[in-house]
N, C-alpha and C positions, 0 to 999 in steps of 0.2 A: 302503549297508546296513552296520550295525554288528553284529559277532558278538562273543559273550562266552562264555568258558568257564564252565561251571557248576562249582561247587566241592564243599564238604564232603558235601553230600547224596549224591554219587556216589563219595565217598571220595578225591577229588583235593583236595590242599591247596595253598594259595597261598603258604605259607611253608615253607621246608625245615627247620623246627626239629626234626622227628622223624627226619630223614634221618641215619643214622649218619655220624660225622665222616669216616670213610675214603671214603665215597661222595659227600660234600657238594661237593667241588671238582668232580667230574665232573657232577653234576646241576645245579649253580647257574651254571656258566660260560655266559655269554650269547653267546659266540662260536660259530664253526663247529666242531662236534664232528669233522667230517671233517678239517678243518685240524689240529685238536689231535691227533688219532690219527696223522695223517701225520707230524707232527713227532716223535712218540715211537715209532713202529714202524719196524723195518727194512723190512718189507713190509706195506703196507696194501692191502686189497682189499675188494670189495663182492660178495657172492654173493646174487643174487635167489633167493627161495624160493617166493613165491607172488605173482602179479600178475594183475590182472583185475577184472572187475566182480562185486563181492560185496556182501552186505549189511553195512554197518559195524556196529561194536559199538553197543549201545543208547545209551550216553552220547555217542558220536560223532555219531550221527544227530541228537540233540537239539541239539548245538552247531552243527552245520553246517546246521541248519534243513531236514533231510531227513525225509520221512515214514518211520515205523518199518520199513516194508517196501521202501523205495526202495534200489535198489543204487547204489553209488558206485565209483569206480576206487580199488582198494586195491593198495598196493605194500608187500610185506614182503621185507626183506633182512637178511642178517647182515653186520655190519661186522667184518672180521677183521684182526687184528694178528699178524703173523708166523705166519700160517696158523691161528690160533686165534680162534674167535668171541668177541667181547667185548661186542657190542651187538646186540640184535635191534631193528630199526627198522621201524616200521609207519606208513604215511602213507595218508591218505584225502582225496579231493577229489571234489566233486559232478561227476557226468557232464556237466552243463551247462557247467561251467568248463573242460572239456577242449576245447570248441569255441572258446574264447577264450584268456584269459591263461595257462592252465596246459596248453596243448596239448602242449608239449614233454615233459611228465612221462611220457607213454606211451612215449617213445623213449629213455629213459635206459639201459635194459639193465643192465649191471654198473657204469655210472658212478654216482657218489655224488649224491644229490639235494642234499646240503649245498652243493656247488659251484654249482649252479643258483640256490639260495636266496640264498646269501651273495654271489654274484657279480653280482647284479642290484640296483642301488641303488633300484629302484622297489618292491622287496619289503620289507614291514615285518613285524616280529615282535612278536607279542603277549606277554603275561605267561607265565612258566613255571608249570606246576603239577606237583605231586609226588604219588606214590602208591607204597605198598608193594604188591607183587604176589605173591600165593601161587598155588598150583597150581589153585585154584578160579577164578581170574579169566580172562576170555576171552583176554587177552593172553598169559597163561601157556600156555593151551591152544594158541594160535597159535604161540608160540615152540616148544612141544613138537612141533608139526607140522613145524617147520623143523629138527628134530633136536636141539633143546636139552633136556637132562634137567632137568626142573623139579620132580620129586617131592620134596617136603620142603624145597625151596629157597625162600627169601624173597628177592625181587629188588626193586630200586627202579627206578621209571620216572619219566620227565618227559614232559610234552607241551606244545605251544604251537601257536598258529595263526600261519601265515604268510599274508599277504594281498597280493594283486596286483590292482590296478584294482577293489577292492571284492570280489574273490572269494577265499574262504578255502581253505587247504590245512592240514589238521591233521597234525602230525608227532608221533609218540610214540616214545620211545627207552627200551628196557628194558635196563638195565645189568646184564650178567651178572657173576657173582662174579669171573670171569677178568679183567675190567677192572682189578681192583686189582693185577694183575701188570704193567700197563703203567706204566712209570716216567715221571716228569716232575713239574714244579712244580705247585702247587695251582692251581685254577681262577682265572681273571681275569675281569674284567668282570661281577662279580656284581651283579645288579640286582634291585630289588624293585619290584613294581607296586602 
């Protein structure tokens, strides 16, 4: 089965031309965000904030071919660099995929999902999409639930589908302004779909 991310109608862009230059390297890097942060942080950690069976955001249900009222397994975590949250990560996978290829996702705890995704050569990554997030967006409300102050903040997010044996898992990463304090070279592996 082929899954495709929907685009501009939902505000997600397939090209980062609107992404401010200072965020572009972070958002367009095709490699593991976990690996990149670990290289640049004295201390890297993952703090789970909400995990369980929830109703995905509307645009996620459509992409994952779920009914609008169907619940999925949602995992929300904060990626921390030197004790400071720099990314709010939100992943969604259909419940039916947990009995198969994505079964291990439920047991990650405070381990990064990126290690599992990029450590398995059978996992393929789809195209990146980009979006500016303001306080009205569902992802901003979810980040606020995690303790991230979003009032008046404009944040940038990216999302992509990871597929294993035909089963998709959507990962969305919201880059907090504090990520700009993380030092290191510009993004590598920039790809375009």
